[in-house]
C-alpha positions as CSV (number, residue, x, y, z in Angstrom):
1,M,7.9,21.4,13.0
2,G,8.5,22.2,10.2
3,E,7.2,21.0,6.5
4,L,11.0,20.0,6.1
5,G,10.2,18.2,9.5
6,K,7.2,16.1,8.5
7,Y,7.9,14.8,5.8
8,A,10.8,13.5,7.5
9,L,8.8,11.9,10.1
10,Y,6.0,10.7,7.3
11,F,9.7,8.3,5.5
12,L,10.8,6.8,8.3
13,L,6.8,6.0,9.6
14,G,6.8,3.8,7.0
15,G,10.5,3.1,6.7
16,A,9.7,1.5,10.0
17,I,7.0,-1.3,8.5
18,V,8.6,-2.3,6.3
19,S,11.6,-2.4,7.8
20,V,8.9,-4.8,10.9
21,S,7.3,-6.6,7.7
22,T,10.7,-7.4,6.1
23,Y,12.3,-7.8,9.1
24,L,9.5,-10.5,10.0
25,G,9.0,-12.4,6.5
26,S,12.6,-12.9,6.8
27,Q,12.4,-14.8,10.1
28,G,9.9,-17.3,8.7
29,R,6.5,-15.1,10.9
30,S,4.7,-14.6,7.5
31,F,1.1,-14.0,9.3
32,L,2.9,-10.7,10.9
33,A,4.7,-9.7,8.3
34,A,1.5,-9.5,6.5
35,F,-0.4,-8.1,9.6
36,A,1.9,-5.9,10.1
37,S,2.0,-4.6,5.8
38,T,-1.1,-4.6,5.8
39,F,-1.9,-2.3,9.3
40,P,-3.8,0.3,8.9
41,A,-0.8,2.1,10.4
42,I,0.3,3.9,7.3
43,T,-3.6,4.5,6.0
44,G,-4.5,6.1,10.2
45,A,-1.1,7.9,9.9
46,T,-2.5,9.7,6.6
47,F,-5.9,10.2,8.1
48,I,-4.5,11.9,10.5
49,L,-2.1,14.5,8.8
50,I,-4.7,15.2,6.0
51,Y,-8.1,15.7,8.5
52,L,-4.6,18.7,10.2
53,N,-4.1,19.8,6.4
54,G,-7.2,19.7,5.0
55,G,-10.1,18.5,6.8
56,N,-13.7,16.0,7.6
57,D,-13.8,17.0,3.4
58,A,-10.1,15.8,2.6
59,I,-10.2,12.9,4.8
60,V,-14.2,11.9,2.7
61,S,-12.5,12.3,-0.8
62,Y,-9.4,10.3,0.2
63,A,-10.6,7.0,2.3
64,K,-13.4,6.9,-1.2
65,N,-10.6,7.1,-3.5
66,L,-8.8,4.6,-1.7
67,L,-11.3,2.9,-1.7
68,W,-11.4,1.9,-5.8
69,F,-6.9,0.6,-4.9
70,V,-8.4,-2.5,-3.2
71,P,-10.1,-4.8,-6.0
72,P,-6.5,-4.0,-8.4
73,W,-4.4,-3.8,-5.0
74,I,-6.4,-7.4,-4.5
75,L,-5.4,-8.7,-9.1
76,Y,-1.1,-8.0,-7.2
77,V,-1.4,-10.1,-4.6
78,V,-4.1,-12.6,-6.1
79,S,-1.5,-13.1,-9.2
80,M,1.9,-13.2,-7.2
81,I,0.1,-16.2,-5.1
82,A,-0.3,-17.8,-8.5
83,G,3.0,-16.6,-10.5
84,V,6.0,-17.3,-8.4
85,P,5.6,-20.3,-8.3
86,R,5.5,-21.0,-11.3
87,F,7.3,-18.1,-13.1
88,G,9.6,-16.8,-9.8
89,F,10.3,-13.7,-8.5
90,W,11.0,-11.3,-10.5
91,P,9.1,-11.9,-14.0
92,T,6.2,-12.1,-11.7
93,M,6.2,-9.6,-9.8
94,I,7.7,-7.8,-12.9
95,G,3.8,-8.6,-14.1
96,S,1.9,-8.7,-11.7
97,L,2.9,-4.8,-11.4
98,A,2.2,-4.8,-14.8
99,L,-1.3,-6.0,-13.8
100,Y,-1.7,-3.7,-10.8
101,L,-0.5,-0.3,-12.7
102,G,-3.0,-1.7,-15.8
103,S,-6.3,-2.5,-13.3
104,V,-5.0,0.7,-12.2
105,G,-5.9,2.8,-15.7
106,L,-9.2,0.4,-15.8
107,V,-10.4,1.3,-12.7
108,K,-9.1,5.1,-13.1
109,I,-11.5,4.9,-16.7
110,A,-14.0,3.7,-14.7
111,S,-14.6,6.1,-11.4
112,K,-15.4,9.1,-14.3
């Protein structure tokens, strides 16, 4: 499979997971939608593909850096839970993304 074919496969895999999550969420199955969104299929596929292209050291480096994004992601999700009922979806989404990106910036500074 060529480079373009690999990236097309990655795109389809990611799109399929987003589509399944969206479908489940719109059907009122929020628990299953959240499970589909957080199931480590994308991370697992990424592990496999990084391993095949970069080996063990690349996987370990990726996994260590992946952990740095857990606290900002938790802050993002908690701010969505707290903010949507008070401010509505769009203002909360914009604020939560700004909070996430700011947190990632702080994590980047702290990780040096």
